[in-house]
C-alpha positions in Angstrom: 25.5 97.3 -82.5 28.9 97.8 -81.1 31.4 95.0 -81.2 33.0 93.8 -77.9 36.6 94.3 -77.6 38.7 91.2 -78.2 40.5 91.9 -75.0 37.1 91.6 -72.9 35.9 88.3 -74.3 38.3 86.0 -72.4 37.6 87.9 -69.2 33.8 87.5 -69.6 34.3 83.8 -70.3 36.2 83.3 -67.1 33.7 85.1 -65.1 30.8 82.9 -66.5 32.8 79.7 -65.9 33.6 80.7 -62.3 29.9 81.4 -61.7 29.0 78.0 -63.1 31.6 76.2 -61.1 30.4 78.0 -57.9 26.9 77.1 -58.7 27.8 73.4 -59.2 29.7 73.3 -55.9 26.7 74.8 -54.2 24.3 72.3 -55.7 26.8 69.4 -54.8 26.9 70.5 -51.2 23.2 70.8 -51.1 22.7 67.4 -52.6 25.2 65.9 -50.1 23.3 67.5 -47.2 20.0 66.2 -48.3 21.5 62.7 -48.7 22.8 62.7 -45.2 19.5 63.9 -43.6 17.6 61.0 -41.9 14.3 60.0 -43.4 11.3 61.2 -41.5 9.9 58.8 -38.9 6.3 57.8 -39.5 4.1 58.4 -36.5 3.4 55.1 -34.7 -0.1 53.6 -35.3 -1.8 52.1 -32.3 -2.6 48.4 -33.1 -6.2 47.4 -32.9 -7.0 45.5 -29.7 -7.3 41.7 -30.3 -10.7 40.2 -29.9 -11.4 36.6 -29.0 -14.7 34.9 -29.4 -15.4 33.5 -25.9 -18.7 31.7 -24.7 -20.1 33.5 -21.6 -23.1 32.9 -19.5 -26.2 35.1 -20.1 -27.4 34.4 -16.6 -26.2 32.7 -13.4 -25.8 28.9 -14.0 -26.4 26.8 -10.9 -24.1 23.8 -10.1 -25.3 20.4 -10.8 -27.9 21.3 -13.5 -27.3 21.0 -17.3 -26.5 24.2 -19.1 -29.5 25.2 -21.5 -28.5 26.6 -24.9 -30.4 29.8 -24.5 -28.2 30.6 -21.4 -25.1 31.1 -23.5 -23.8 33.6 -25.9 -20.5 34.6 -27.7 -18.8 37.7 -26.6 -15.6 39.3 -27.9 -12.9 39.7 -25.2 -9.5 41.2 -25.3 -8.1 38.1 -23.7 -8.6 34.3 -24.3 -8.9 32.6 -20.8 -7.5 29.1 -20.5 -10.1 26.5 -21.0 -12.6 28.9 -22.7 -14.9 27.8 -25.5 -15.6 29.5 -28.7 -18.9 27.6 -29.6 -22.0 27.5 -27.4 -22.8 23.9 -28.8 -19.6 22.6 -27.0 -21.0 23.8 -23.6 -24.8 23.2 -23.9 -25.9 20.2 -21.9 -22.8 20.0 -19.8 -23.0 20.3 -15.9 -21.1 22.9 -13.9 -19.5 21.7 -10.7 -19.8 25.2 -9.2 -22.1 28.1 -9.9 -21.0 30.3 -12.9 -21.9 34.0 -12.6 -23.7 36.0 -15.3 -21.5 37.4 -17.9 -18.6 35.2 -16.8 -16.7 33.1 -19.3 -17.6 29.3 -19.2 -14.3 27.4 -18.6 -13.5 23.6 -18.9 -12.4 23.5 -15.3 -15.9 24.6 -14.1 -17.6 21.6 -15.8 -17.9 18.0 -14.8 -15.6 15.4 -16.2 -16.3 13.3 -19.3 -17.1 10.0 -17.6 -19.5 11.6 -15.1 -21.5 13.2 -18.0 -21.9 9.8 -19.7 -23.5 8.3 -16.6 -27.3 8.2 -16.9 -29.5 9.1 -13.9 -29.8 6.0 -11.7 -26.5 4.5 -12.8 -23.1 4.4 -11.1 -19.6 3.9 -12.6 -18.1 0.8 -11.2 -14.5 -0.6 -11.9 -14.0 -4.3 -12.2 -10.9 -6.5 -12.7 -10.3 -7.8 -16.2 -7.7 -9.6 -18.2 -7.3 -11.3 -21.5 -9.3 -14.4 -20.6 -12.5 -12.7 -19.2 -12.8 -9.8 -21.4 -12.9 -10.9 -25.1 -9.1 -11.1 -25.4 -8.5 -7.5 -24.4 -10.7 -6.4 -27.4 -13.3 -4.4 -25.5 -13.5 -0.6 -26.1 -15.3 2.2 -24.4 -18.9 2.4 -25.7 -19.3 -1.4 -26.2 -22.2 -3.2 -24.6 -21.5 -6.4 -22.6 -23.3 -9.1 -20.7 -21.7 -9.7 -17.3 -21.5 -13.4 -16.2 -20.0 -14.7 -13.0 -18.7 -18.0 -11.8 -18.6 -19.3 -8.1 -16.8 -22.3 -6.9 -18.3 -24.7 -4.3 -17.0 -23.7 -0.9 -17.9 -26.0 2.1 -15.9 -24.0 4.5 -18.0 -20.8 4.5 -21.3 -21.3 6.3 -24.3 -19.1 6.1 -26.7 -18.0 8.9 -28.9 -21.1 8.4 -26.0 -23.4 8.9 -25.7 -24.4 5.2 -22.7 -23.6 3.0 -22.8 -20.2 1.3 -21.8 -21.7 -2.1 -23.2 -25.3 -2.2 -22.6 -25.7 -5.9 -20.1 -24.6 -8.4 -22.0 -22.4 -10.9 -21.8 -19.8 -13.7 -24.7 -17.5 -14.3 -25.7 -14.3 -16.0 -25.6 -11.4 -13.7 -26.3 -8.2 -15.7 -27.4 -7.6 -19.4 -26.5 -4.9 -21.8 -24.1 -3.0 -19.6 -22.1 -0.1 -21.2 -18.3 0.1 -21.0 -17.4 3.7 -19.9 -13.7 3.2 -19.9 -11.2 0.4 -20.7 -8.0 0.5 -18.8 -6.7 4.2 -18.9 -8.7 4.8 -22.1 -11.9 6.8 -21.9 -14.5 7.1 -24.8 -12.5 9.8 -26.6 -9.1 8.2 -26.2 -6.9 5.9 -28.2 -6.1 2.4 -26.7 -2.4 1.4 -26.3 -2.1 -2.1 -27.8 1.1 -2.7 -25.8 -0.5 -2.1 -22.4 -3.2 -4.7 -21.6 -6.1 -3.3 -19.6 -6.4 -4.4 -15.9 -9.7 -2.7 -15.1 -12.9 -1.8 -16.9 -15.4 0.9 -15.8 -19.0 -0.1 -16.3 -22.3 1.9 -16.1 -24.3 -0.3 -13.6 -27.8 0.4 -12.3 -27.6 1.5 -8.7 -29.7 -1.5 -7.4 -27.2 -4.0 -9.0 -23.9 -2.4 -7.8 -23.9 -4.6 -4.6 -24.4 -7.8 -6.6 -21.6 -6.9 -9.0 -19.3 -6.1 -6.2 -20.0 -9.3 -4.4 -19.7 -11.4 -7.5 -16.3 -9.7 -8.3 -15.1 -10.3 -4.8 -16.3 -13.8 -4.2 -16.0 -15.2 -7.7 -14.8 -14.4 -11.2 -16.6 -12.1 -13.8 -16.8 -12.8 -17.5 -17.5 -9.9 -19.8 -19.2 -11.1 -23.0 -19.4 -8.6 -25.9 -22.8 -8.3 -27.6 -24.1 -6.7 -30.7 -25.6 -3.2 -30.0 -28.7 -4.1 -32.1 -29.4 -7.0 -29.8 -32.0 -5.8 -27.3 -32.6 -9.0 -25.4 -32.1 -8.4 -21.6 -32.5 -10.3 -18.4 -36.0 -10.1 -16.9 -35.4 -9.8 -13.2 -39.1 -10.2 -12.5 -39.0 -13.9 -13.5 -36.2 -14.7 -10.8 -36.7 -14.9 -7.1 -36.0 -11.7 -5.3 -33.1 -11.4 -2.9 -34.2 -11.1 0.7 -31.3 -8.7 1.4 -29.1 -8.4 4.3 -31.3 -5.7 5.8 -35.1 -6.0 5.7 -37.0 -3.3 3.9 -40.7 -2.5 4.2 -41.2 -2.0 0.4 -39.5 -5.2 -0.7 -38.9 -5.5 -4.4 -40.9 -2.2 -5.0 -38.3 -0.2 -3.0 -36.3 2.5 -4.7 -33.0 1.5 -6.1 -31.0 3.2 -3.4 -33.0 1.5 -0.7 -32.5 -2.0 -2.3 -28.8 -1.3 -2.7 -28.6 -0.2 1.0 -30.3 -3.5 1.9 -27.5 -5.4 0.2 -27.2 -9.0 -0.8 -25.5 -12.0 1.0 -23.3 -14.5 -0.7 -25.6 -17.4 0.0 -28.4 -15.4 -1.6 -26.3 -14.6 -4.6 -25.4 -18.2 -5.0 -28.9 -19.5 -4.5 -28.1 -21.6 -1.4 -30.6 -19.8 0.8 -33.2 -19.9 -2.0 -32.9 -23.7 -2.2 -33.1 -24.1 1.5 -36.4 -22.1 1.6 -38.1 -24.3 -1.1 -40.2 -27.2 0.2 -38.6 -30.5 -0.1 -40.1 -32.7 -2.8 -42.5 -35.3 -1.5 -41.0 -38.7 -1.0 -42.3 -41.3 -3.5 -43.6 -44.5 -1.6 -41.6 -47.5 -2.4 -43.6 -50.6 -3.1 -42.7 -53.6 -1.1 -41.1 -56.4 -3.1 -43.3 -59.4 -3.8 -42.6 -62.4 -1.6 -41.1 -65.4 -3.3 -43.0 -68.6 -2.3 -41.8 -72.1 -2.9 -44.3 -74.8 -3.5 -44.6 -77.4 -0.7 -42.5 -75.4 1.7 -43.9 -74.5 5.1 -45.2 -71.0 5.5 -42.3 -68.7 6.3 -42.1 -67.1 9.7 -40.0 -64.2 8.4 -38.3 -62.8 5.3 -35.0 -61.2 4.4 -34.4 -58.9 1.5 -31.2 -59.5 -0.3 -30.0 -57.0 -3.0 -27.4 -58.1 -5.4 -26.4 -55.3 -7.8 -29.6 -53.9 -9.2 -31.7 -57.0 -8.3 -33.7 -57.4 -5.1 -34.8 -60.8 -3.8 -36.7 -61.8 -0.7 -35.8 -65.0 1.1 -38.2 -66.7 3.6 -37.0 -68.3 6.6 
């Protein structure tokens, strides 16, 4: 194998070194270029559409009729309407104030208010005046049961149609039994009372036929609400009391529907019992026995006698 000339070795070394340096420069420039290149942007992924569980009507729901549970279902909607429900149990039994179309969401604004739903058929919600002295010291709450008493003061100035006073005697009587409190002040059944604001009104659930009596007693007298135990079932038996004749005469009398009896009305002298007492027969007078004549022995027969009453004693003197 031939030996390289000593004069060529340094030259070859320089060439190899230059090639390596050039290669390093190229690699450095390439690395710098790659470092400055922006990262590839990922393709945007379309978000999945939001789905909300909304209660809708399976069929048209007429106004004024309770919504049956089988007329509702849950449907996924891309929007959540204001006042929508997510559970059918929250809607079943409630009453629409306007017709709700099929497949339409059921909204809170389309349903009747809370107090109206708690009134039973044949009842009316009536507000009466209250304060601390006639409503258990302002301790009544919605849902309580109360007895309604009323007081009337004797008034000789008001005269009824028969000429007698409308309120002949000061009295206090039970008017209504076991009446539900629907609202107390500004607090409904699902609200929290404000202890710093005493109530001025109470809303009661009153049978329709008794609304006129309650209104008359509240206007002409003073009501007293007596709280009662909910387990106490004793109530006033109206059949044992005389019927009110009514301001207007009805053909059916006591058997008339509640709306007819309410339309007939009640007068103050009927509510106070003044007219009832006038219609009762007067008690028969008890005959009073004549006092025995006092005779004096030896005296001539008297031609007449005078009855003299001293205190509780009666004495007949002959003359």
